[in-house]
C-alpha positions in Angstrom: 149.0 19.3 179.6 148.9 21.7 176.6 150.5 25.1 177.1 149.7 28.0 174.7 152.0 30.4 176.4 153.6 31.0 179.7 150.4 31.7 181.6 147.0 30.1 181.3 144.0 32.0 182.6 141.4 30.2 184.7 138.9 30.4 181.8 141.3 28.6 179.4 142.0 26.0 182.0 138.2 25.5 182.7 137.5 25.4 178.9 140.2 22.8 178.4 138.9 20.7 181.3 135.3 21.0 180.0 136.4 19.8 176.5 138.3 16.9 178.1 135.2 15.8 180.0 133.0 16.1 176.9 135.5 14.0 174.9 135.6 11.4 177.6 131.8 11.2 178.0 131.3 11.1 174.2 133.8 8.3 173.9 132.2 6.3 176.6 128.7 6.7 175.2 129.8 5.8 171.7 131.8 2.8 172.9 128.6 1.0 174.0 126.9 1.4 170.6 126.9 -1.3 168.0 126.5 -0.8 164.3 123.3 -2.0 162.8 123.7 -2.5 159.1 119.9 -2.8 158.6 119.1 0.7 159.8 122.2 2.5 158.6 121.4 5.1 155.9 123.7 6.6 153.3 122.3 10.1 153.5 122.9 12.4 156.5 120.1 13.2 158.9 118.8 16.6 158.0 118.8 19.2 160.8 117.0 22.5 161.0 119.0 25.2 162.9 117.3 28.3 164.2 119.2 31.1 165.9 116.9 32.4 168.5 119.3 34.9 169.9 122.8 36.0 169.1 123.2 39.1 171.3 126.0 39.6 173.7 126.6 42.2 176.2 127.1 44.7 177.6 125.3 46.7 176.3 122.1 44.8 176.0 120.7 44.6 172.5 116.9 44.2 172.6 116.6 43.2 169.0 119.1 40.3 169.1 118.2 38.7 172.4 120.5 36.4 174.4 122.5 33.5 172.9 120.2 30.6 172.1 120.1 28.1 169.2 117.3 25.6 168.5 118.2 22.5 166.5 115.4 20.3 165.2 116.3 16.8 164.0 114.6 14.8 161.4 113.1 12.5 164.1 111.4 15.5 165.8 113.9 16.1 168.6 114.1 19.8 169.6 117.4 20.6 171.2 118.1 24.0 172.8 121.8 25.1 172.9 122.1 27.8 175.6 119.2 29.5 177.2 119.8 33.3 176.9 117.5 36.1 177.7 114.5 36.2 175.3 114.6 32.6 174.1 111.0 32.1 175.2 109.8 35.0 173.1 111.7 33.8 170.1 110.4 30.3 170.5 106.8 31.6 170.6 107.5 33.7 167.5 108.4 30.5 165.7 105.1 28.9 166.8 106.7 26.5 169.4 105.6 26.2 173.0 108.2 26.2 175.7 107.3 22.6 176.5 108.5 21.6 173.0 112.1 21.6 174.0 113.4 18.1 174.6 116.9 18.7 175.8 119.0 21.7 176.9 122.8 21.9 176.2 124.9 24.6 177.7 128.1 25.7 176.0 129.4 27.4 179.1 128.0 28.8 182.3 128.2 32.6 181.7 125.1 34.3 182.9 124.0 35.5 179.4 123.9 31.8 178.3 121.9 30.4 181.3 119.7 33.4 182.5 116.4 31.9 181.2 116.8 28.4 182.5 114.1 29.0 185.1 111.6 29.9 182.4 112.3 26.5 180.7 112.2 24.5 184.0 109.0 26.1 185.2 107.0 25.5 182.1 105.9 22.0 183.2 104.5 23.5 186.5 102.8 26.3 184.7 101.1 24.1 182.0 100.1 21.4 184.4 
């Protein structure tokens, strides 16, 4: 185990454990992929990154909203990283409905990063 000092806080231990799990899962999912020379491209896939919110707290900043980042890939996937307070309003400002989000990724489980998950989950029920 890595030691960065004489005492590791629970947050550091949890972060290191989370990174180890992510590395393991990434390695497993990539191991099953085969390279396909016919579809490989030499240019990188363009991404559009939109910061929906970058606020932290306390105190609450009503102009910056909670942490949320929307990443749109060239093939049309809309990936939401964190689901902070106000992400739905920002998404609407950019002309996207809540149902447009394809996948949600959470960087960690602090309340300011997960607070609006119910808004995202309930959109299917609300829109029929």
